[in-house]
All heavy atoms as TSV, in Angstrom:
chain	resi	resn	atom	element	x	y	z
A	1	TYR	N	N	-28.299	-24.983	-82.626
A	1	TYR	CA	C	-29.057	-24.376	-83.688
A	1	TYR	C	C	-30.439	-23.916	-83.227
A	1	TYR	O	O	-31.335	-23.756	-84.025
A	1	TYR	CB	C	-29.209	-25.342	-84.839
A	1	TYR	CG	C	-27.881	-25.741	-85.436
A	1	TYR	CD1	C	-27.432	-27.045	-85.374
A	1	TYR	CD2	C	-27.096	-24.797	-86.050
A	1	TYR	CE1	C	-26.228	-27.402	-85.927
A	1	TYR	CE2	C	-25.881	-25.143	-86.610
A	1	TYR	CZ	C	-25.449	-26.443	-86.544
A	1	TYR	OH	O	-24.263	-26.795	-87.084
A	2	MET	N	N	-30.598	-23.755	-81.929
A	2	MET	CA	C	-31.890	-23.314	-81.411
A	2	MET	C	C	-31.905	-21.797	-81.298
A	2	MET	O	O	-30.880	-21.181	-80.993
A	2	MET	CB	C	-32.128	-23.942	-80.040
A	2	MET	CG	C	-32.409	-25.435	-80.122
A	2	MET	SD	S	-32.701	-26.146	-78.529
A	2	MET	CE	C	-31.076	-26.721	-78.152
A	3	PRO	N	N	-33.050	-21.203	-81.550
A	3	PRO	CA	C	-33.140	-19.745	-81.427
A	3	PRO	C	C	-32.881	-19.297	-79.990
A	3	PRO	O	O	-33.225	-19.985	-79.033
A	3	PRO	CB	C	-34.580	-19.432	-81.830
A	3	PRO	CG	C	-35.090	-20.644	-82.513
A	3	PRO	CD	C	-34.298	-21.788	-81.997
A	4	THR	N	N	-32.272	-18.145	-79.860
A	4	THR	CA	C	-31.966	-17.638	-78.528
A	4	THR	C	C	-33.172	-16.988	-77.858
A	4	THR	O	O	-33.111	-16.682	-76.669
A	4	THR	CB	C	-30.827	-16.611	-78.600
A	4	THR	OG1	O	-31.194	-15.571	-79.510
A	4	THR	CG2	C	-29.546	-17.278	-79.063
A	5	ASP	N	N	-34.267	-16.779	-78.594
A	5	ASP	CA	C	-35.433	-16.163	-77.983
A	5	ASP	C	C	-36.348	-17.188	-77.298
A	5	ASP	O	O	-37.351	-16.811	-76.711
A	5	ASP	CB	C	-36.219	-15.338	-79.002
A	5	ASP	CG	C	-36.722	-16.174	-80.169
A	5	ASP	OD1	O	-36.174	-17.269	-80.396
A	5	ASP	OD2	O	-37.651	-15.713	-80.861
A	6	TRP	N	N	-36.003	-18.465	-77.368
A	6	TRP	CA	C	-36.761	-19.490	-76.657
A	6	TRP	C	C	-36.470	-19.392	-75.167
A	6	TRP	O	O	-35.468	-18.827	-74.743
A	6	TRP	CB	C	-36.377	-20.877	-77.138
A	6	TRP	CG	C	-36.910	-21.249	-78.475
A	6	TRP	CD1	C	-37.605	-20.461	-79.346
A	6	TRP	CD2	C	-36.764	-22.519	-79.110
A	6	TRP	NE1	N	-37.904	-21.167	-80.482
A	6	TRP	CE2	C	-37.408	-22.422	-80.363
A	6	TRP	CE3	C	-36.172	-23.702	-78.743
A	6	TRP	CZ2	C	-37.453	-23.486	-81.242
A	6	TRP	CZ3	C	-36.218	-24.762	-79.628
A	6	TRP	CH2	C	-36.861	-24.658	-80.861
A	7	SER	N	N	-37.338	-19.992	-74.375
A	7	SER	CA	C	-37.086	-19.995	-72.932
A	7	SER	C	C	-35.887	-20.882	-72.619
A	7	SER	O	O	-35.567	-21.815	-73.354
A	7	SER	CB	C	-38.311	-20.505	-72.177
A	7	SER	OG	O	-38.470	-21.891	-72.384
A	8	GLN	N	N	-35.227	-20.580	-71.527
A	8	GLN	CA	C	-34.033	-21.325	-71.137
A	8	GLN	C	C	-34.367	-22.786	-70.846
A	8	GLN	O	O	-33.548	-23.678	-71.086
A	8	GLN	CB	C	-33.384	-20.672	-69.908
A	8	GLN	CG	C	-32.014	-21.218	-69.592
A	8	GLN	CD	C	-31.003	-20.961	-70.685
A	8	GLN	OE1	O	-31.059	-19.951	-71.375
A	8	GLN	NE2	N	-30.077	-21.874	-70.869
A	9	ALA	N	N	-35.563	-23.062	-70.369
A	9	ALA	CA	C	-35.966	-24.440	-70.083
A	9	ALA	C	C	-36.047	-25.257	-71.376
A	9	ALA	O	O	-35.601	-26.412	-71.407
A	9	ALA	CB	C	-37.305	-24.454	-69.359
A	10	LEU	N	N	-36.590	-24.689	-72.446
A	10	LEU	CA	C	-36.661	-25.397	-73.723
A	10	LEU	C	C	-35.284	-25.625	-74.328
A	10	LEU	O	O	-35.023	-26.671	-74.922
A	10	LEU	CB	C	-37.544	-24.638	-74.710
A	10	LEU	CG	C	-39.040	-24.732	-74.479
A	10	LEU	CD1	C	-39.775	-23.845	-75.474
A	10	LEU	CD2	C	-39.505	-26.160	-74.607
A	11	ILE	N	N	-34.409	-24.662	-74.175
A	11	ILE	CA	C	-33.044	-24.813	-74.678
A	11	ILE	C	C	-32.324	-25.917	-73.911
A	11	ILE	O	O	-31.619	-26.740	-74.499
A	11	ILE	CB	C	-32.289	-23.473	-74.604
A	11	ILE	CG1	C	-32.911	-22.476	-75.575
A	11	ILE	CG2	C	-30.807	-23.663	-74.881
A	11	ILE	CD1	C	-32.362	-21.078	-75.464
A	12	THR	N	N	-32.517	-25.968	-72.598
A	12	THR	CA	C	-31.902	-27.016	-71.785
A	12	THR	C	C	-32.441	-28.386	-72.165
A	12	THR	O	O	-31.677	-29.347	-72.294
A	12	THR	CB	C	-32.157	-26.745	-70.283
A	12	THR	OG1	O	-31.656	-25.452	-69.952
A	12	THR	CG2	C	-31.479	-27.782	-69.420
A	13	LEU	N	N	-33.738	-28.493	-72.364
A	13	LEU	CA	C	-34.330	-29.760	-72.772
A	13	LEU	C	C	-33.840	-30.173	-74.155
A	13	LEU	O	O	-33.504	-31.330	-74.387
A	13	LEU	CB	C	-35.856	-29.666	-72.755
A	13	LEU	CG	C	-36.612	-30.926	-73.153
A	13	LEU	CD1	C	-36.302	-32.053	-72.189
A	13	LEU	CD2	C	-38.095	-30.651	-73.202
A	14	GLY	N	N	-33.777	-29.246	-75.064
A	14	GLY	CA	C	-33.308	-29.547	-76.410
A	14	GLY	C	C	-31.854	-29.976	-76.450
A	14	GLY	O	O	-31.473	-30.841	-77.242
A	15	SER	N	N	-31.039	-29.396	-75.585
A	15	SER	CA	C	-29.627	-29.780	-75.571
A	15	SER	C	C	-29.425	-31.161	-74.953
A	15	SER	O	O	-28.395	-31.792	-75.176
A	15	SER	CB	C	-28.799	-28.741	-74.815
A	15	SER	OG	O	-29.146	-28.741	-73.449
A	16	ALA	N	N	-30.400	-31.658	-74.205
A	16	ALA	CA	C	-30.294	-32.984	-73.610
A	16	ALA	C	C	-30.736	-34.077	-74.576
A	16	ALA	O	O	-30.545	-35.258	-74.299
A	16	ALA	CB	C	-31.133	-33.056	-72.335
A	17	LEU	N	N	-31.301	-33.707	-75.700
A	17	LEU	CA	C	-31.819	-34.675	-76.663
A	17	LEU	C	C	-31.035	-34.634	-77.969
A	17	LEU	O	O	-31.568	-34.309	-79.013
A	17	LEU	CB	C	-33.302	-34.387	-76.948
A	17	LEU	CG	C	-34.242	-34.505	-75.775
A	17	LEU	CD1	C	-35.624	-34.003	-76.155
A	17	LEU	CD2	C	-34.311	-35.933	-75.304
A	18	ASP	N	N	-29.774	-34.973	-77.918
A	18	ASP	CA	C	-28.991	-35.033	-79.142
A	18	ASP	C	C	-28.486	-36.450	-79.372
A	18	ASP	O	O	-28.569	-37.307	-78.497
A	18	ASP	CB	C	-27.849	-34.021	-79.127
A	18	ASP	CG	C	-26.849	-34.281	-78.020
A	18	ASP	OD1	O	-27.121	-35.106	-77.136
A	18	ASP	OD2	O	-25.774	-33.647	-78.045
A	19	ILE	N	N	-27.983	-36.699	-80.540
A	19	ILE	CA	C	-27.580	-38.045	-80.928
A	19	ILE	C	C	-26.399	-38.541	-80.096
A	19	ILE	O	O	-26.313	-39.729	-79.779
A	19	ILE	CB	C	-27.273	-38.115	-82.450
A	19	ILE	CG1	C	-27.112	-39.562	-82.915
A	19	ILE	CG2	C	-26.044	-37.309	-82.798
A	19	ILE	CD1	C	-28.389	-40.344	-82.900
A	20	THR	N	N	-25.512	-37.657	-79.693
A	20	THR	CA	C	-24.365	-38.061	-78.881
A	20	THR	C	C	-24.809	-38.537	-77.507
A	20	THR	O	O	-24.292	-39.542	-77.000
A	20	THR	CB	C	-23.381	-36.881	-78.745
A	20	THR	OG1	O	-23.059	-36.391	-80.039
A	20	THR	CG2	C	-22.123	-37.303	-78.025
A	21	THR	N	N	-25.747	-37.855	-76.914
A	21	THR	CA	C	-26.251	-38.264	-75.608
A	21	THR	C	C	-26.966	-39.604	-75.688
A	21	THR	O	O	-26.766	-40.481	-74.840
A	21	THR	CB	C	-27.211	-37.198	-75.044
A	21	THR	OG1	O	-26.526	-35.956	-74.960
A	21	THR	CG2	C	-27.726	-37.584	-73.682
A	22	ILE	N	N	-27.771	-39.780	-76.711
A	22	ILE	CA	C	-28.492	-41.044	-76.868
A	22	ILE	C	C	-27.505	-42.191	-77.081
A	22	ILE	O	O	-27.650	-43.261	-76.480
A	22	ILE	CB	C	-29.502	-40.936	-78.023
A	22	ILE	CG1	C	-30.589	-39.933	-77.654
A	22	ILE	CG2	C	-30.107	-42.287	-78.357
A	22	ILE	CD1	C	-31.491	-39.539	-78.787
A	23	TRP	N	N	-26.475	-41.979	-77.896
A	23	TRP	CA	C	-25.474	-43.010	-78.128
A	23	TRP	C	C	-24.722	-43.332	-76.837
A	23	TRP	O	O	-24.442	-44.497	-76.541
A	23	TRP	CB	C	-24.510	-42.564	-79.229
A	23	TRP	CG	C	-23.467	-43.586	-79.560
A	23	TRP	CD1	C	-22.128	-43.470	-79.383
A	23	TRP	CD2	C	-23.689	-44.891	-80.108
A	23	TRP	NE1	N	-21.505	-44.608	-79.797
A	23	TRP	CE2	C	-22.437	-45.508	-80.250
A	23	TRP	CE3	C	-24.825	-45.590	-80.494
A	23	TRP	CZ2	C	-22.287	-46.786	-80.755
A	23	TRP	CZ3	C	-24.672	-46.879	-80.989
A	23	TRP	CH2	C	-23.425	-47.456	-81.119
A	24	THR	N	N	-24.400	-42.323	-76.047
A	24	THR	CA	C	-23.730	-42.544	-74.767
A	24	THR	C	C	-24.607	-43.355	-73.828
A	24	THR	O	O	-24.119	-44.267	-73.137
A	24	THR	CB	C	-23.368	-41.192	-74.117
A	24	THR	OG1	O	-22.551	-40.456	-75.022
A	24	THR	CG2	C	-22.636	-41.375	-72.814
A	25	LEU	N	N	-25.898	-43.055	-73.791
A	25	LEU	CA	C	-26.806	-43.810	-72.931
A	25	LEU	C	C	-26.909	-45.271	-73.365
A	25	LEU	O	O	-26.970	-46.174	-72.527
A	25	LEU	CB	C	-28.188	-43.156	-72.929
A	25	LEU	CG	C	-28.279	-41.783	-72.258
A	25	LEU	CD1	C	-29.650	-41.177	-72.500
A	25	LEU	CD2	C	-27.991	-41.879	-70.787
A	26	ILE	N	N	-26.905	-45.509	-74.667
A	26	ILE	CA	C	-26.953	-46.886	-75.167
A	26	ILE	C	C	-25.680	-47.634	-74.783
A	26	ILE	O	O	-25.740	-48.788	-74.316
A	26	ILE	CB	C	-27.169	-46.892	-76.692
A	26	ILE	CG1	C	-28.574	-46.405	-77.012
A	26	ILE	CG2	C	-26.926	-48.280	-77.284
A	26	ILE	CD1	C	-28.825	-46.133	-78.476
A	27	LEU	N	N	-24.523	-46.993	-74.951
A	27	LEU	CA	C	-23.266	-47.644	-74.576
A	27	LEU	C	C	-23.183	-47.888	-73.076
A	27	LEU	O	O	-22.677	-48.927	-72.630
A	27	LEU	CB	C	-22.081	-46.807	-75.052
A	27	LEU	CG	C	-21.864	-46.750	-76.560
A	27	LEU	CD1	C	-20.689	-45.842	-76.894
A	27	LEU	CD2	C	-21.645	-48.138	-77.128
A	28	LEU	N	N	-23.669	-46.952	-72.273
A	28	LEU	CA	C	-23.708	-47.152	-70.828
A	28	LEU	C	C	-24.602	-48.322	-70.452
A	28	LEU	O	O	-24.286	-49.107	-69.557
A	28	LEU	CB	C	-24.198	-45.889	-70.123
A	28	LEU	CG	C	-23.169	-44.798	-69.901
A	28	LEU	CD1	C	-23.862	-43.526	-69.403
A	28	LEU	CD2	C	-22.136	-45.241	-68.910
A	29	THR	N	N	-25.726	-48.447	-71.133
A	29	THR	CA	C	-26.636	-49.567	-70.880
A	29	THR	C	C	-25.954	-50.900	-71.170
A	29	THR	O	O	-26.029	-51.829	-70.358
A	29	THR	CB	C	-27.899	-49.428	-71.745
A	29	THR	OG1	O	-28.564	-48.217	-71.399
A	29	THR	CG2	C	-28.828	-50.596	-71.558
A	30	ILE	N	N	-25.284	-50.996	-72.295
A	30	ILE	CA	C	-24.591	-52.237	-72.646
A	30	ILE	C	C	-23.481	-52.529	-71.644
A	30	ILE	O	O	-23.329	-53.656	-71.170
A	30	ILE	CB	C	-24.039	-52.152	-74.083
A	30	ILE	CG1	C	-25.187	-52.075	-75.086
A	30	ILE	CG2	C	-23.132	-53.342	-74.396
A	30	ILE	CD1	C	-24.757	-51.717	-76.499
A	31	GLY	N	N	-22.703	-51.517	-71.301
A	31	GLY	CA	C	-21.608	-51.707	-70.355
A	31	GLY	C	C	-22.082	-52.112	-68.967
A	31	GLY	O	O	-21.516	-53.022	-68.349
A	32	ILE	N	N	-23.108	-51.473	-68.466
A	32	ILE	CA	C	-23.619	-51.804	-67.138
A	32	ILE	C	C	-24.217	-53.202	-67.127
A	32	ILE	O	O	-24.041	-53.952	-66.159
A	32	ILE	CB	C	-24.639	-50.749	-66.672
A	32	ILE	CG1	C	-23.898	-49.467	-66.319
A	32	ILE	CG2	C	-25.442	-51.239	-65.478
A	32	ILE	CD1	C	-24.786	-48.316	-65.960
A	33	SER	N	N	-24.882	-53.598	-68.202
A	33	SER	CA	C	-25.460	-54.939	-68.234
A	33	SER	C	C	-24.369	-56.003	-68.221
A	33	SER	O	O	-24.546	-57.069	-67.626
A	33	SER	CB	C	-26.366	-55.111	-69.441
A	33	SER	OG	O	-25.618	-55.144	-70.636
A	34	ILE	N	N	-23.234	-55.726	-68.857
A	34	ILE	CA	C	-22.135	-56.693	-68.863
A	34	ILE	C	C	-21.417	-56.707	-67.520
A	34	ILE	O	O	-21.169	-57.772	-66.945
A	34	ILE	CB	C	-21.155	-56.372	-70.012
A	34	ILE	CG1	C	-21.823	-56.633	-71.357
A	34	ILE	CG2	C	-19.870	-57.182	-69.884
A	34	ILE	CD1	C	-21.033	-56.137	-72.549
A	35	ILE	N	N	-21.064	-55.555	-67.010
A	35	ILE	CA	C	-20.292	-55.472	-65.769
A	35	ILE	C	C	-21.104	-55.960	-64.578
A	35	ILE	O	O	-20.604	-56.714	-63.737
A	35	ILE	CB	C	-19.805	-54.027	-65.526
A	35	ILE	CG1	C	-18.865	-53.602	-66.635
A	35	ILE	CG2	C	-19.157	-53.872	-64.167
A	35	ILE	CD1	C	-17.578	-54.372	-66.715
A	36	ALA	N	N	-22.368	-55.533	-64.465
A	36	ALA	CA	C	-23.196	-55.895	-63.321
A	36	ALA	C	C	-23.890	-57.243	-63.500
A	36	ALA	O	O	-24.538	-57.725	-62.569
A	36	ALA	CB	C	-24.234	-54.811	-63.062
A	37	ARG	N	N	-23.779	-57.816	-64.697
A	37	ARG	CA	C	-24.412	-59.103	-65.016
A	37	ARG	C	C	-25.913	-59.085	-64.732
A	37	ARG	O	O	-26.458	-59.974	-64.075
A	37	ARG	CB	C	-23.735	-60.238	-64.266
A	37	ARG	CG	C	-22.317	-60.454	-64.701
A	37	ARG	CD	C	-21.692	-61.636	-64.054
A	37	ARG	NE	N	-20.314	-61.745	-64.549
A	37	ARG	CZ	C	-19.375	-62.379	-63.904
A	37	ARG	NH1	N	-19.630	-62.969	-62.763
A	37	ARG	NH2	N	-18.174	-62.434	-64.410
A	38	VAL	N	N	-26.543	-58.037	-65.232
A	38	VAL	CA	C	-27.998	-57.930	-65.162
A	38	VAL	C	C	-28.526	-57.872	-66.592
A	38	VAL	O	O	-27.756	-57.696	-67.543
A	38	VAL	CB	C	-28.459	-56.677	-64.367
A	38	VAL	CG1	C	-28.022	-56.771	-62.928
A	38	VAL	CG2	C	-27.946	-55.405	-64.997
A	39	SER	N	N	-29.824	-58.013	-66.748
A	39	SER	CA	C	-30.396	-57.963	-68.097
A	39	SER	C	C	-30.272	-56.549	-68.670
A	39	SER	O	O	-30.154	-55.570	-67.937
A	39	SER	CB	C	-31.862	-58.379	-68.067
A	39	SER	OG	O	-32.632	-57.416	-67.399
A	40	LYS	N	N	-30.306	-56.474	-69.981
A	40	LYS	CA	C	-30.207	-55.168	-70.628
A	40	LYS	C	C	-31.412	-54.298	-70.310
A	40	LYS	O	O	-31.304	-53.080	-70.271
A	40	LYS	CB	C	-30.035	-55.338	-72.133
A	40	LYS	CG	C	-28.662	-55.817	-72.502
A	40	LYS	CD	C	-28.429	-55.786	-73.981
A	40	LYS	CE	C	-27.000	-56.230	-74.241
A	40	LYS	NZ	N	-26.877	-57.200	-75.291
A	41	GLY	N	N	-32.551	-54.916	-70.063
A	41	GLY	CA	C	-33.739	-54.151	-69.695
A	41	GLY	C	C	-33.580	-53.446	-68.358
A	41	GLY	O	O	-33.943	-52.288	-68.207
A	42	LYS	N	N	-33.034	-54.162	-67.375
A	42	LYS	CA	C	-32.808	-53.552	-66.061
A	42	LYS	C	C	-31.739	-52.472	-66.143
A	42	LYS	O	O	-31.864	-51.411	-65.514
A	42	LYS	CB	C	-32.395	-54.612	-65.047
A	42	LYS	CG	C	-33.508	-55.530	-64.638
A	42	LYS	CD	C	-33.038	-56.534	-63.614
A	42	LYS	CE	C	-34.154	-57.498	-63.255
A	42	LYS	NZ	N	-33.708	-58.498	-62.278
A	43	ALA	N	N	-30.689	-52.731	-66.922
A	43	ALA	CA	C	-29.640	-51.726	-67.085
A	43	ALA	C	C	-30.186	-50.491	-67.794
A	43	ALA	O	O	-29.882	-49.359	-67.407
A	43	ALA	CB	C	-28.469	-52.320	-67.859
A	44	ALA	N	N	-31.018	-50.702	-68.811
A	44	ALA	CA	C	-31.605	-49.571	-69.543
A	44	ALA	C	C	-32.535	-48.772	-68.645
A	44	ALA	O	O	-32.546	-47.534	-68.696
A	44	ALA	CB	C	-32.351	-50.070	-70.778
A	45	ALA	N	N	-33.316	-49.456	-67.831
A	45	ALA	CA	C	-34.214	-48.747	-66.915
A	45	ALA	C	C	-33.421	-47.883	-65.945
A	45	ALA	O	O	-33.812	-46.743	-65.649
A	45	ALA	CB	C	-35.078	-49.752	-66.165
A	46	THR	N	N	-32.311	-48.400	-65.478
A	46	THR	CA	C	-31.476	-47.635	-64.543
A	46	THR	C	C	-30.834	-46.433	-65.234
A	46	THR	O	O	-30.917	-45.307	-64.738
A	46	THR	CB	C	-30.382	-48.540	-63.954
A	46	THR	OG1	O	-31.002	-49.642	-63.300
A	46	THR	CG2	C	-29.526	-47.788	-62.962
A	47	VAL	N	N	-30.196	-46.678	-66.361
A	47	VAL	CA	C	-29.481	-45.604	-67.063
A	47	VAL	C	C	-30.446	-44.526	-67.544
A	47	VAL	O	O	-30.249	-43.337	-67.271
A	47	VAL	CB	C	-28.674	-46.178	-68.253
A	47	VAL	CG1	C	-28.145	-45.064	-69.142
A	47	VAL	CG2	C	-27.541	-47.043	-67.751
A	48	PHE	N	N	-31.495	-44.924	-68.230
A	48	PHE	CA	C	-32.437	-43.939	-68.763
A	48	PHE	C	C	-33.253	-43.286	-67.641
A	48	PHE	O	O	-33.627	-42.121	-67.745
A	48	PHE	CB	C	-33.346	-44.572	-69.809
A	48	PHE	CG	C	-32.678	-44.748	-71.145
A	48	PHE	CD1	C	-31.959	-45.897	-71.434
A	48	PHE	CD2	C	-32.744	-43.754	-72.094
A	48	PHE	CE1	C	-31.330	-46.053	-72.652
A	48	PHE	CE2	C	-32.123	-43.896	-73.322
A	48	PHE	CZ	C	-31.405	-45.049	-73.602
A	49	GLY	N	N	-33.526	-44.023	-66.575
A	49	GLY	CA	C	-34.232	-43.443	-65.432
A	49	GLY	C	C	-33.445	-42.320	-64.784
A	49	GLY	O	O	-33.979	-41.236	-64.517
A	50	TRP	N	N	-32.154	-42.563	-64.546
A	50	TRP	CA	C	-31.316	-41.512	-63.967
A	50	TRP	C	C	-31.164	-40.328	-64.918
A	50	TRP	O	O	-31.174	-39.173	-64.493
A	50	TRP	CB	C	-29.934	-42.060	-63.593
A	50	TRP	CG	C	-29.928	-42.698	-62.245
A	50	TRP	CD1	C	-29.868	-44.026	-61.976
A	50	TRP	CD2	C	-30.021	-42.037	-60.985
A	50	TRP	NE1	N	-29.912	-44.226	-60.618
A	50	TRP	CE2	C	-29.994	-43.021	-59.995
A	50	TRP	CE3	C	-30.117	-40.708	-60.596
A	50	TRP	CZ2	C	-30.061	-42.721	-58.639
A	50	TRP	CZ3	C	-30.184	-40.409	-59.246
A	50	TRP	CH2	C	-30.154	-41.406	-58.289
A	51	TRP	N	N	-31.044	-40.626	-66.213
A	51	TRP	CA	C	-30.911	-39.542	-67.183
A	51	TRP	C	C	-32.168	-38.678	-67.201
A	51	TRP	O	O	-32.080	-37.442	-67.258
A	51	TRP	CB	C	-30.631	-40.125	-68.570
A	51	TRP	CG	C	-30.594	-39.097	-69.644
A	51	TRP	CD1	C	-29.602	-38.189	-69.886
A	51	TRP	CD2	C	-31.610	-38.835	-70.608
A	51	TRP	NE1	N	-29.953	-37.394	-70.953
A	51	TRP	CE2	C	-31.176	-37.777	-71.423
A	51	TRP	CE3	C	-32.843	-39.418	-70.881
A	51	TRP	CZ2	C	-31.922	-37.281	-72.466
A	51	TRP	CZ3	C	-33.586	-38.918	-71.934
A	51	TRP	CH2	C	-33.133	-37.867	-72.707
A	52	ILE	N	N	-33.324	-39.306	-67.141
A	52	ILE	CA	C	-34.586	-38.552	-67.120
A	52	ILE	C	C	-34.682	-37.698	-65.861
A	52	ILE	O	O	-35.057	-36.521	-65.928
A	52	ILE	CB	C	-35.788	-39.505	-67.254
A	52	ILE	CG1	C	-35.860	-40.057	-68.680
A	52	ILE	CG2	C	-37.097	-38.806	-66.891
A	52	ILE	CD1	C	-36.850	-41.189	-68.860
A	53	LEU	N	N	-34.338	-38.267	-64.717
A	53	LEU	CA	C	-34.393	-37.498	-63.467
A	53	LEU	C	C	-33.448	-36.299	-63.504
A	53	LEU	O	O	-33.832	-35.183	-63.115
A	53	LEU	CB	C	-34.050	-38.390	-62.279
A	53	LEU	CG	C	-35.116	-39.372	-61.844
A	53	LEU	CD1	C	-34.582	-40.272	-60.733
A	53	LEU	CD2	C	-36.356	-38.644	-61.373
A	54	ILE	N	N	-32.233	-36.515	-63.966
A	54	ILE	CA	C	-31.261	-35.420	-64.022
A	54	ILE	C	C	-31.702	-34.363	-65.037
A	54	ILE	O	O	-31.607	-33.158	-64.777
A	54	ILE	CB	C	-29.861	-35.971	-64.346
A	54	ILE	CG1	C	-29.351	-36.785	-63.152
A	54	ILE	CG2	C	-28.890	-34.858	-64.703
A	54	ILE	CD1	C	-28.108	-37.593	-63.434
A	55	THR	N	N	-32.223	-34.794	-66.188
A	55	THR	CA	C	-32.690	-33.858	-67.200
A	55	THR	C	C	-33.871	-33.032	-66.685
A	55	THR	O	O	-33.924	-31.815	-66.885
A	55	THR	CB	C	-33.080	-34.601	-68.489
A	55	THR	OG1	O	-31.938	-35.319	-68.965
A	55	THR	CG2	C	-33.561	-33.645	-69.557
A	56	LEU	N	N	-34.811	-33.686	-66.016
A	56	LEU	CA	C	-35.952	-32.946	-65.455
A	56	LEU	C	C	-35.501	-31.958	-64.387
A	56	LEU	O	O	-36.040	-30.846	-64.299
A	56	LEU	CB	C	-36.981	-33.920	-64.882
A	56	LEU	CG	C	-37.801	-34.702	-65.906
A	56	LEU	CD1	C	-38.716	-35.694	-65.189
A	56	LEU	CD2	C	-38.607	-33.769	-66.789
A	57	ALA	N	N	-34.517	-32.337	-63.590
A	57	ALA	CA	C	-33.990	-31.412	-62.581
A	57	ALA	C	C	-33.329	-30.211	-63.246
A	57	ALA	O	O	-33.539	-29.063	-62.819
A	57	ALA	CB	C	-33.002	-32.131	-61.675
A	58	ARG	N	N	-32.548	-30.449	-64.295
A	58	ARG	CA	C	-31.896	-29.347	-65.001
A	58	ARG	C	C	-32.919	-28.425	-65.664
A	58	ARG	O	O	-32.768	-27.200	-65.633
A	58	ARG	CB	C	-30.925	-29.887	-66.040
A	58	ARG	CG	C	-29.687	-30.523	-65.429
A	58	ARG	CD	C	-28.746	-31.071	-66.467
A	58	ARG	NE	N	-28.322	-30.000	-67.351
A	58	ARG	CZ	C	-27.893	-30.193	-68.595
A	58	ARG	NH1	N	-27.854	-31.405	-69.088
A	58	ARG	NH2	N	-27.529	-29.183	-69.338
A	59	VAL	N	N	-33.951	-29.004	-66.252
A	59	VAL	CA	C	-34.993	-28.192	-66.896
A	59	VAL	C	C	-35.757	-27.399	-65.833
A	59	VAL	O	O	-36.074	-26.219	-66.041
A	59	VAL	CB	C	-35.948	-29.081	-67.730
A	59	VAL	CG1	C	-37.178	-28.307	-68.165
A	59	VAL	CG2	C	-35.221	-29.653	-68.932
A	60	GLY	N	N	-36.039	-28.017	-64.705
A	60	GLY	CA	C	-36.720	-27.324	-63.617
A	60	GLY	C	C	-35.914	-26.147	-63.082
A	60	GLY	O	O	-36.448	-25.066	-62.831
A	61	ILE	N	N	-34.609	-26.359	-62.923
A	61	ILE	CA	C	-33.749	-25.270	-62.447
A	61	ILE	C	C	-33.693	-24.150	-63.484
A	61	ILE	O	O	-33.759	-22.974	-63.129
A	61	ILE	CB	C	-32.344	-25.819	-62.130
A	61	ILE	CG1	C	-32.401	-26.712	-60.886
A	61	ILE	CG2	C	-31.350	-24.689	-61.935
A	61	ILE	CD1	C	-31.134	-27.496	-60.633
A	62	ALA	N	N	-33.585	-24.516	-64.753
A	62	ALA	CA	C	-33.559	-23.486	-65.811
A	62	ALA	C	C	-34.873	-22.714	-65.857
A	62	ALA	O	O	-34.877	-21.499	-66.074
A	62	ALA	CB	C	-33.271	-24.138	-67.169
A	63	ALA	N	N	-35.998	-23.420	-65.654
A	63	ALA	CA	C	-37.292	-22.736	-65.663
A	63	ALA	C	C	-37.421	-21.811	-64.450
A	63	ALA	O	O	-38.004	-20.726	-64.559
A	63	ALA	CB	C	-38.417	-23.764	-65.669
A	64	ALA	N	N	-36.902	-22.236	-63.324
A	64	ALA	CA	C	-36.997	-21.412	-62.124
A	64	ALA	C	C	-36.107	-20.175	-62.218
A	64	ALA	O	O	-36.430	-19.131	-61.646
A	64	ALA	CB	C	-36.603	-22.232	-60.896
A	65	MET	N	N	-34.988	-20.283	-62.905
A	65	MET	CA	C	-34.066	-19.175	-63.012
A	65	MET	C	C	-34.478	-18.145	-64.073
A	65	MET	O	O	-34.009	-17.023	-64.066
A	65	MET	CB	C	-32.658	-19.671	-63.353
A	65	MET	CG	C	-32.042	-20.517	-62.293
A	65	MET	SD	S	-31.720	-19.519	-60.837
A	65	MET	CE	C	-31.056	-20.727	-59.747
A	66	SER	N	N	-35.354	-18.548	-65.006
A	66	SER	CA	C	-35.712	-17.593	-66.073
A	66	SER	C	C	-37.009	-16.892	-65.789
A	66	SER	O	O	-37.667	-17.007	-64.855
A	66	SER	CB	C	-35.814	-18.308	-67.405
A	66	SER	OG	O	-36.819	-19.290	-67.379
């Protein structure tokens, strides 16, 4: 539902911030904490840290291409 006249970087960032992605990250955090037997804080730092890095890389590539 984002306007098409926005920059591609903003559209990429906006598409990374939806309820489905957040729910998936929460479920991944719970699953990794159980499987790896680490605290939920460490699992959350890992999952959300990687998601932030990948999202920033995607936004950077979109900004460079537009």
